[in-house]
A tleap script that builds the chain and sets N, CA, C and O, in Angstrom:
source leaprc.protein.ff14SB
mol = sequence {
  NMET LYS ILE ILE HIE LYS THR VAL GLY ALA
  THR LEU TYR VAL GLY LEU CYS GLY GLU LEU
  ASP GLU SER THR SER VAL GLU THR ARG ALA
  ALA LEU ASP LYS LEU ILE GLU GLU HIE GLU
  LYS ASN SER LYS LEU ILE LEU ASP LEU SER
  ALA LEU ASN PHE MET ASP SER THR GLY ILE
  GLY VAL LEU LEU GLY ARG TYR LYS LYS VAL
  LYS GLN ASN GLY THR THR ILE LEU ILE ALA
  SER PRO THR PRO THR VAL ASP LYS ILE LEU
  LYS LEU SER GLY ILE TYR ASP ILE MET PRO
  LYS ILE CVAL
}
set mol.1.N position { 0.742 -1.115 -0.039 }
set mol.1.CA position { -0.001 0.083 -0.192 }
set mol.1.C position { 0.931 1.220 -0.264 }
set mol.1.O position { 2.096 1.187 0.131 }
set mol.2.N position { 0.425 2.075 -0.716 }
set mol.2.CA position { 1.238 3.245 -0.948 }
set mol.2.C position { 0.319 4.517 -0.953 }
set mol.2.O position { -0.495 4.792 -1.835 }
set mol.3.N position { 0.603 5.303 0.263 }
set mol.3.CA position { -0.278 6.720 0.448 }
set mol.3.C position { 0.313 8.060 0.077 }
set mol.3.O position { 1.265 8.501 0.722 }
set mol.4.N position { -0.057 8.531 -0.638 }
set mol.4.CA position { 0.279 9.958 -1.001 }
set mol.4.C position { -0.866 10.863 -0.582 }
set mol.4.O position { -2.052 10.555 -0.459 }
set mol.5.N position { -0.220 12.171 -0.366 }
set mol.5.CA position { -1.122 13.178 0.037 }
set mol.5.C position { -0.751 14.599 -0.142 }
set mol.5.O position { 0.461 14.815 -0.110 }
set mol.6.N position { -1.563 15.657 -0.332 }
set mol.6.CA position { -1.232 17.109 -0.468 }
set mol.6.C position { -2.207 17.657 0.275 }
set mol.6.O position { -3.022 16.905 0.810 }
set mol.7.N position { -2.293 18.953 0.429 }
set mol.7.CA position { -3.237 19.748 1.045 }
set mol.7.C position { -3.203 20.946 0.147 }
set mol.7.O position { -2.216 21.534 -0.295 }
set mol.8.N position { -4.565 21.208 -0.047 }
set mol.8.CA position { -4.722 22.479 -0.711 }
set mol.8.C position { -5.852 23.407 0.379 }
set mol.8.O position { -6.700 22.900 1.112 }
set mol.9.N position { -5.614 24.588 0.247 }
set mol.9.CA position { -6.323 25.241 1.389 }
set mol.9.C position { -6.637 24.312 2.594 }
set mol.9.O position { -5.834 23.690 3.290 }
set mol.10.N position { -8.041 24.364 2.680 }
set mol.10.CA position { -8.510 23.611 4.100 }
set mol.10.C position { -8.831 22.260 3.712 }
set mol.10.O position { -9.607 21.693 4.481 }
set mol.11.N position { -8.384 21.518 2.594 }
set mol.11.CA position { -8.844 20.224 2.476 }
set mol.11.C position { -7.526 19.485 2.067 }
set mol.11.O position { -6.586 19.925 1.406 }
set mol.12.N position { -7.692 18.291 2.611 }
set mol.12.CA position { -6.440 17.143 2.386 }
set mol.12.C position { -6.857 16.121 1.591 }
set mol.12.O position { -7.921 15.505 1.657 }
set mol.13.N position { -5.940 15.980 0.826 }
set mol.13.CA position { -6.170 15.042 -0.140 }
set mol.13.C position { -5.137 13.622 0.025 }
set mol.13.O position { -3.936 13.740 0.265 }
set mol.14.N position { -5.705 12.505 -0.118 }
set mol.14.CA position { -5.146 11.245 0.173 }
set mol.14.C position { -5.513 10.288 -0.661 }
set mol.14.O position { -6.647 9.817 -0.752 }
set mol.15.N position { -4.434 9.943 -1.366 }
set mol.15.CA position { -4.621 9.005 -2.195 }
set mol.15.C position { -3.965 7.586 -2.005 }
set mol.15.O position { -2.744 7.503 -1.874 }
set mol.16.N position { -4.892 6.298 -1.985 }
set mol.16.CA position { -4.430 5.054 -1.363 }
set mol.16.C position { -4.063 4.487 -3.007 }
set mol.16.O position { -4.741 4.771 -3.995 }
set mol.17.N position { -2.995 3.746 -3.005 }
set mol.17.CA position { -2.530 2.989 -4.024 }
set mol.17.C position { -1.963 1.571 -3.595 }
set mol.17.O position { -1.106 1.278 -2.761 }
set mol.18.N position { -2.761 0.759 -4.479 }
set mol.18.CA position { -2.498 -0.633 -4.101 }
set mol.18.C position { -3.946 -1.364 -3.567 }
set mol.18.O position { -5.072 -1.270 -4.056 }
set mol.19.N position { -3.536 -2.034 -2.519 }
set mol.19.CA position { -4.621 -3.187 -2.345 }
set mol.19.C position { -5.027 -2.859 -0.742 }
set mol.19.O position { -4.044 -2.792 -0.005 }
set mol.20.N position { -6.214 -2.663 -0.154 }
set mol.20.CA position { -6.475 -2.353 0.934 }
set mol.20.C position { -7.319 -3.470 1.532 }
set mol.20.O position { -8.532 -3.541 1.334 }
set mol.21.N position { -6.390 -4.651 2.537 }
set mol.21.CA position { -7.122 -5.629 3.125 }
set mol.21.C position { -6.400 -6.104 4.385 }
set mol.21.O position { -5.764 -5.336 5.107 }
set mol.22.N position { -6.520 -7.277 4.583 }
set mol.22.CA position { -6.155 -7.270 6.199 }
set mol.22.C position { -4.607 -7.179 6.457 }
set mol.22.O position { -4.077 -6.831 7.512 }
set mol.23.N position { -3.813 -7.659 4.975 }
set mol.23.CA position { -2.360 -7.583 5.148 }
set mol.23.C position { -1.877 -6.132 5.297 }
set mol.23.O position { -0.830 -5.906 5.904 }
set mol.24.N position { -2.695 -5.028 4.698 }
set mol.24.CA position { -2.303 -3.788 4.757 }
set mol.24.C position { -2.845 -3.139 5.718 }
set mol.24.O position { -2.226 -2.211 6.239 }
set mol.25.N position { -4.134 -3.505 6.154 }
set mol.25.CA position { -5.014 -2.532 7.333 }
set mol.25.C position { -4.087 -1.672 8.402 }
set mol.25.O position { -4.056 -0.452 8.561 }
set mol.26.N position { -3.382 -2.652 9.043 }
set mol.26.CA position { -2.794 -1.852 10.139 }
set mol.26.C position { -1.710 -0.521 9.851 }
set mol.26.O position { -1.769 0.589 10.379 }
set mol.27.N position { -0.820 -0.961 8.951 }
set mol.27.CA position { -0.136 0.147 8.445 }
set mol.27.C position { -0.804 1.391 7.674 }
set mol.27.O position { -0.266 2.498 7.684 }
set mol.28.N position { -1.986 1.139 7.021 }
set mol.28.CA position { -2.408 1.827 6.403 }
set mol.28.C position { -3.585 2.951 7.238 }
set mol.28.O position { -3.847 4.134 7.025 }
set mol.29.N position { -4.191 1.817 8.402 }
set mol.29.CA position { -4.895 3.006 9.535 }
set mol.29.C position { -3.817 3.811 10.153 }
set mol.29.O position { -3.987 5.018 10.322 }
set mol.30.N position { -2.553 3.134 10.555 }
set mol.30.CA position { -1.530 3.915 11.214 }
set mol.30.C position { -1.333 5.185 10.637 }
set mol.30.O position { -1.446 6.228 11.281 }
set mol.31.N position { -0.967 5.114 9.141 }
set mol.31.CA position { -0.584 6.245 8.476 }
set mol.31.C position { -1.621 7.336 8.104 }
set mol.31.O position { -1.330 8.515 7.902 }
set mol.32.N position { -2.872 6.800 8.037 }
set mol.32.CA position { -4.086 7.650 7.972 }
set mol.32.C position { -4.547 8.554 9.060 }
set mol.32.O position { -5.165 9.614 8.967 }
set mol.33.N position { -4.012 7.754 10.381 }
set mol.33.CA position { -4.474 8.449 11.688 }
set mol.33.C position { -3.137 9.581 11.757 }
set mol.33.O position { -3.331 10.647 12.340 }
set mol.34.N position { -1.960 9.332 11.217 }
set mol.34.CA position { -0.997 10.304 11.703 }
set mol.34.C position { -1.519 11.476 10.795 }
set mol.34.O position { -1.727 12.545 11.370 }
set mol.35.N position { -1.778 11.395 9.314 }
set mol.35.CA position { -2.173 12.218 8.286 }
set mol.35.C position { -3.140 12.873 9.293 }
set mol.35.O position { -2.792 13.875 9.918 }
set mol.36.N position { -4.270 12.349 9.441 }
set mol.36.CA position { -5.460 12.871 10.094 }
set mol.36.C position { -4.991 13.978 11.326 }
set mol.36.O position { -5.497 15.100 11.323 }
set mol.37.N position { -4.006 13.597 12.363 }
set mol.37.CA position { -3.635 14.142 13.302 }
set mol.37.C position { -2.898 15.397 12.895 }
set mol.37.O position { -2.913 16.402 13.605 }
set mol.38.N position { -2.313 15.334 11.850 }
set mol.38.CA position { -1.153 16.331 11.540 }
set mol.38.C position { -2.053 17.410 10.637 }
set mol.38.O position { -1.628 18.565 10.614 }
set mol.39.N position { -3.192 17.125 9.943 }
set mol.39.CA position { -3.934 18.055 9.411 }
set mol.39.C position { -5.585 18.079 10.397 }
set mol.39.O position { -6.609 17.961 9.724 }
set mol.40.N position { -5.691 18.195 11.571 }
set mol.40.CA position { -6.798 18.428 12.033 }
set mol.40.C position { -7.650 19.324 11.955 }
set mol.40.O position { -8.865 19.190 12.097 }
set mol.41.N position { -6.946 20.468 11.680 }
set mol.41.CA position { -7.609 21.606 11.310 }
set mol.41.C position { -8.353 21.723 9.792 }
set mol.41.O position { -9.125 22.658 9.579 }
set mol.42.N position { -8.087 20.778 8.825 }
set mol.42.CA position { -8.682 21.027 7.584 }
set mol.42.C position { -10.370 20.484 7.910 }
set mol.42.O position { -10.768 19.624 8.696 }
set mol.43.N position { -11.015 21.239 7.104 }
set mol.43.CA position { -12.362 20.952 7.279 }
set mol.43.C position { -12.995 19.802 6.126 }
set mol.43.O position { -14.197 19.548 6.050 }
set mol.44.N position { -11.943 19.174 5.261 }
set mol.44.CA position { -12.625 18.231 4.327 }
set mol.44.C position { -11.247 17.340 4.098 }
set mol.44.O position { -10.125 17.847 4.098 }
set mol.45.N position { -11.521 15.890 3.897 }
set mol.45.CA position { -10.707 14.853 3.466 }
set mol.45.C position { -11.206 14.273 2.188 }
set mol.45.O position { -12.420 14.129 2.045 }
set mol.46.N position { -10.565 14.007 1.461 }
set mol.46.CA position { -10.817 13.543 -0.165 }
set mol.46.C position { -9.844 12.468 -0.304 }
set mol.46.O position { -8.632 12.568 -0.496 }
set mol.47.N position { -10.640 11.311 -0.163 }
set mol.47.CA position { -9.909 10.022 -0.477 }
set mol.47.C position { -9.823 9.557 -2.030 }
set mol.47.O position { -10.802 9.053 -2.580 }
set mol.48.N position { -8.947 9.699 -2.508 }
set mol.48.CA position { -8.812 9.508 -4.090 }
set mol.48.C position { -8.457 8.018 -4.224 }
set mol.48.O position { -7.339 7.564 -3.978 }
set mol.49.N position { -9.522 7.298 -4.640 }
set mol.49.CA position { -9.354 5.719 -4.647 }
set mol.49.C position { -8.957 5.232 -6.028 }
set mol.49.O position { -8.962 4.022 -6.252 }
set mol.50.N position { -8.590 6.158 -7.025 }
set mol.50.CA position { -8.362 5.972 -8.248 }
set mol.50.C position { -7.116 4.516 -8.582 }
set mol.50.O position { -7.143 3.633 -9.438 }
set mol.51.N position { -6.550 4.688 -7.948 }
set mol.51.CA position { -5.259 3.751 -7.770 }
set mol.51.C position { -5.638 2.456 -6.773 }
set mol.51.O position { -4.775 1.597 -6.587 }
set mol.52.N position { -6.476 2.384 -6.369 }
set mol.52.CA position { -6.897 1.146 -5.431 }
set mol.52.C position { -7.306 0.222 -6.135 }
set mol.52.O position { -8.351 0.376 -6.767 }
set mol.53.N position { -6.495 -1.118 -6.212 }
set mol.53.CA position { -6.832 -1.967 -7.170 }
set mol.53.C position { -7.677 -3.100 -6.530 }
set mol.53.O position { -8.216 -3.957 -7.230 }
set mol.54.N position { -7.788 -3.073 -5.026 }
set mol.54.CA position { -8.796 -4.101 -4.258 }
set mol.54.C position { -8.816 -3.510 -2.995 }
set mol.54.O position { -7.894 -2.883 -2.473 }
set mol.55.N position { -10.191 -3.803 -2.419 }
set mol.55.CA position { -10.558 -3.670 -1.191 }
set mol.55.C position { -11.457 -4.868 -0.763 }
set mol.55.O position { -12.217 -5.499 -1.497 }
set mol.56.N position { -11.225 -5.059 0.560 }
set mol.56.CA position { -12.146 -6.160 1.215 }
set mol.56.C position { -12.776 -5.367 2.199 }
set mol.56.O position { -12.684 -4.140 2.240 }
set mol.57.N position { -13.609 -6.270 3.228 }
set mol.57.CA position { -14.506 -5.656 4.294 }
set mol.57.C position { -13.410 -5.294 5.358 }
set mol.57.O position { -13.758 -4.513 6.244 }
set mol.58.N position { -11.967 -5.832 5.373 }
set mol.58.CA position { -11.195 -5.076 6.576 }
set mol.58.C position { -10.921 -3.451 5.825 }
set mol.58.O position { -10.769 -2.409 6.462 }
set mol.59.N position { -10.913 -3.551 4.738 }
set mol.59.CA position { -10.535 -1.957 4.195 }
set mol.59.C position { -11.817 -1.045 4.603 }
set mol.59.O position { -11.738 0.046 5.169 }
set mol.60.N position { -13.075 -1.735 4.188 }
set mol.60.CA position { -14.392 -0.848 4.643 }
set mol.60.C position { -14.299 -0.407 6.070 }
set mol.60.O position { -14.627 0.730 6.409 }
set mol.61.N position { -13.805 -1.401 6.990 }
set mol.61.CA position { -13.232 -1.114 8.386 }
set mol.61.C position { -12.531 0.147 8.843 }
set mol.61.O position { -12.763 0.930 9.764 }
set mol.62.N position { -11.491 0.087 7.797 }
set mol.62.CA position { -10.349 1.061 8.127 }
set mol.62.C position { -11.116 2.374 7.748 }
set mol.62.O position { -11.085 3.324 8.531 }
set mol.63.N position { -11.811 2.450 6.550 }
set mol.63.CA position { -12.578 3.815 6.216 }
set mol.63.C position { -13.632 4.349 7.176 }
set mol.63.O position { -13.846 5.529 7.452 }
set mol.64.N position { -14.222 3.319 7.609 }
set mol.64.CA position { -15.542 3.895 8.806 }
set mol.64.C position { -14.816 4.013 9.759 }
set mol.64.O position { -15.506 4.752 10.461 }
set mol.65.N position { -13.631 3.768 10.490 }
set mol.65.CA position { -12.903 4.232 11.478 }
set mol.65.C position { -12.204 5.598 11.583 }
set mol.65.O position { -11.988 6.285 12.581 }
set mol.66.N position { -11.855 5.846 10.065 }
set mol.66.CA position { -11.198 7.316 9.909 }
set mol.66.C position { -12.394 8.120 9.702 }
set mol.66.O position { -12.263 9.338 9.823 }
set mol.67.N position { -13.546 7.642 9.407 }
set mol.67.CA position { -14.745 8.592 9.396 }
set mol.67.C position { -15.109 8.941 11.021 }
set mol.67.O position { -15.439 10.073 11.374 }
set mol.68.N position { -15.038 8.204 11.617 }
set mol.68.CA position { -15.710 8.170 13.013 }
set mol.68.C position { -14.567 9.294 13.689 }
set mol.68.O position { -14.835 10.064 14.611 }
set mol.69.N position { -13.287 9.192 13.024 }
set mol.69.CA position { -12.097 9.767 13.831 }
set mol.69.C position { -12.449 11.431 13.521 }
set mol.69.O position { -12.632 12.291 14.382 }
set mol.70.N position { -12.483 11.602 12.140 }
set mol.70.CA position { -12.608 12.992 11.789 }
set mol.70.C position { -13.904 13.488 11.944 }
set mol.70.O position { -13.930 14.713 12.064 }
set mol.71.N position { -15.219 12.809 11.989 }
set mol.71.CA position { -16.212 13.261 12.542 }
set mol.71.C position { -16.275 14.386 13.684 }
set mol.71.O position { -16.796 15.500 13.649 }
set mol.72.N position { -15.513 13.671 14.799 }
set mol.72.CA position { -15.613 14.550 15.899 }
set mol.72.C position { -15.104 15.801 15.860 }
set mol.72.O position { -15.508 16.596 16.709 }
set mol.73.N position { -13.961 16.303 14.720 }
set mol.73.CA position { -13.731 17.333 14.570 }
set mol.73.C position { -14.614 18.471 13.358 }
set mol.73.O position { -14.267 19.557 12.894 }
set mol.74.N position { -15.662 17.767 13.180 }
set mol.74.CA position { -16.212 18.179 12.133 }
set mol.74.C position { -15.841 18.288 10.628 }
set mol.74.O position { -16.336 19.164 9.919 }
set mol.75.N position { -14.996 17.413 10.185 }
set mol.75.CA position { -14.096 17.397 9.074 }
set mol.75.C position { -15.220 16.127 8.007 }
set mol.75.O position { -15.657 15.046 8.399 }
set mol.76.N position { -15.363 16.612 6.980 }
set mol.76.CA position { -16.197 15.963 5.855 }
set mol.76.C position { -15.281 15.109 5.271 }
set mol.76.O position { -14.198 15.574 4.915 }
set mol.77.N position { -15.585 13.695 5.079 }
set mol.77.CA position { -14.785 12.944 4.214 }
set mol.77.C position { -15.684 12.678 2.761 }
set mol.77.O position { -16.902 12.516 2.844 }
set mol.78.N position { -15.058 12.649 1.566 }
set mol.78.CA position { -15.378 12.441 0.141 }
set mol.78.C position { -15.005 11.523 -0.314 }
set mol.78.O position { -13.866 11.409 0.140 }
set mol.79.N position { -15.241 10.522 -1.110 }
set mol.79.CA position { -14.483 9.794 -1.960 }
set mol.79.C position { -14.376 9.986 -3.309 }
set mol.79.O position { -15.395 10.227 -3.956 }
set mol.80.N position { -13.395 9.925 -3.796 }
set mol.80.CA position { -13.222 10.330 -5.329 }
set mol.80.C position { -12.878 9.230 -6.091 }
set mol.80.O position { -12.377 8.330 -5.417 }
set mol.81.N position { -13.006 8.950 -7.565 }
set mol.81.CA position { -12.453 8.207 -8.446 }
set mol.81.C position { -12.016 6.822 -7.877 }
set mol.81.O position { -10.868 6.380 -7.913 }
set mol.82.N position { -13.247 6.128 -7.277 }
set mol.82.CA position { -12.785 4.636 -7.059 }
set mol.82.C position { -12.930 3.822 -8.247 }
set mol.82.O position { -13.665 4.088 -9.197 }
set mol.83.N position { -12.315 2.997 -8.149 }
set mol.83.CA position { -12.058 1.900 -9.262 }
set mol.83.C position { -13.555 1.424 -9.402 }
set mol.83.O position { -14.400 1.684 -8.546 }
set mol.84.N position { -13.854 0.598 -10.722 }
set mol.84.CA position { -14.954 -0.028 -10.769 }
set mol.84.C position { -15.046 -0.897 -9.776 }
set mol.84.O position { -16.003 -0.655 -9.042 }
set mol.85.N position { -14.340 -1.926 -9.438 }
set mol.85.CA position { -14.455 -3.058 -8.498 }
set mol.85.C position { -14.464 -2.028 -6.975 }
set mol.85.O position { -15.421 -2.171 -6.214 }
set mol.86.N position { -13.777 -1.405 -6.755 }
set mol.86.CA position { -13.926 -0.769 -5.458 }
set mol.86.C position { -15.226 -0.259 -5.195 }
set mol.86.O position { -15.919 -0.542 -4.218 }
set mol.87.N position { -15.577 0.686 -6.340 }
set mol.87.CA position { -16.645 1.412 -6.477 }
set mol.87.C position { -17.973 0.388 -6.049 }
set mol.87.O position { -18.897 0.790 -5.343 }
set mol.88.N position { -17.900 -0.824 -6.535 }
set mol.88.CA position { -18.954 -1.695 -6.071 }
set mol.88.C position { -18.847 -2.427 -5.195 }
set mol.88.O position { -19.826 -3.147 -5.004 }
set mol.89.N position { -17.705 -2.591 -4.308 }
set mol.89.CA position { -17.792 -2.931 -2.952 }
set mol.89.C position { -18.328 -1.896 -2.092 }
set mol.89.O position { -19.151 -2.246 -1.247 }
set mol.90.N position { -18.037 -0.829 -2.162 }
set mol.90.CA position { -18.258 0.508 -1.379 }
set mol.90.C position { -20.044 0.820 -1.560 }
set mol.90.O position { -20.791 1.047 -0.608 }
set mol.91.N position { -20.387 0.772 -2.744 }
set mol.91.CA position { -21.959 0.872 -3.072 }
set mol.91.C position { -22.788 -0.377 -2.274 }
set mol.91.O position { -23.864 -0.319 -1.680 }
set mol.92.N position { -22.082 -1.267 -2.439 }
set mol.92.CA position { -23.065 -2.389 -1.563 }
set mol.92.C position { -22.931 -2.471 -0.325 }
set mol.92.O position { -23.835 -3.003 0.319 }
set mol.93.N position { -21.584 -1.887 0.438 }
set mol.93.CA position { -21.698 -1.801 2.000 }
set mol.93.C position { -22.519 -0.484 2.402 }
set mol.93.O position { -22.785 -0.287 3.587 }
set mol.94.N position { -22.921 0.425 1.394 }
set mol.94.CA position { -23.630 1.401 1.888 }
set mol.94.C position { -22.777 2.683 2.483 }
set mol.94.O position { -23.161 3.520 3.300 }
set mol.95.N position { -21.491 2.576 1.816 }
set mol.95.CA position { -20.384 3.557 2.577 }
set mol.95.C position { -20.507 4.844 2.220 }
set mol.95.O position { -19.830 5.662 2.843 }
set mol.96.N position { -21.437 5.330 1.092 }
set mol.96.CA position { -21.298 6.244 0.132 }
set mol.96.C position { -22.715 7.169 1.013 }
set mol.96.O position { -22.907 8.342 0.694 }
set mol.97.N position { -23.463 6.612 1.913 }
set mol.97.CA position { -24.393 7.112 2.710 }
set mol.97.C position { -23.691 8.194 3.587 }
set mol.97.O position { -24.305 9.251 3.737 }
set mol.98.N position { -22.654 8.071 4.095 }
set mol.98.CA position { -21.958 8.852 4.934 }
set mol.98.C position { -20.954 9.427 4.604 }
set mol.98.O position { -20.535 10.462 5.121 }
set mol.99.N position { -20.382 8.738 3.578 }
set mol.99.CA position { -18.804 9.673 2.754 }
set mol.99.C position { -19.376 9.704 1.373 }
set mol.99.O position { -19.232 8.645 0.763 }
set mol.100.N position { -19.926 10.565 0.801 }
set mol.100.CA position { -20.296 10.831 -0.578 }
set mol.100.C position { -19.018 10.385 -1.387 }
set mol.100.O position { -17.853 10.411 -0.990 }
set mol.101.N position { -19.523 9.949 -2.677 }
set mol.101.CA position { -18.680 9.815 -3.763 }
set mol.101.C position { -18.835 11.117 -4.556 }
set mol.101.O position { -19.924 11.659 -4.743 }
set mol.102.N position { -17.580 11.608 -5.040 }
set mol.102.CA position { -17.633 12.646 -5.912 }
set mol.102.C position { -17.158 12.493 -7.167 }
set mol.102.O position { -16.458 11.493 -7.323 }
set mol.103.N position { -17.367 13.340 -8.319 }
set mol.103.CA position { -17.003 12.763 -9.578 }
set mol.103.C position { -15.733 13.950 -9.934 }
set mol.103.O position { -15.088 13.869 -10.979 }
savepdb mol mol.pdb
quit
């Protein structure tokens, strides 16, 4: 798993590249938590999933945990450009109800 990020104004953009599953969840969770803490004043977090090739239920748990973490600060999470496979998983899980997909 490779994580890239940038900040533009009050928005933190985070790109997840590779696979988000049981084997990468611990390090991904820790890296995302560190970024969230470093940028806690940002009002928006956009997760770019255009390079995420695979995600399982463990990955959904990672996303939900980060949602709960930033919600306390009033930060909004949006999901951008999921691959078709990941998009299908996110639709089935209902995650778009709390983390809307942007085009």
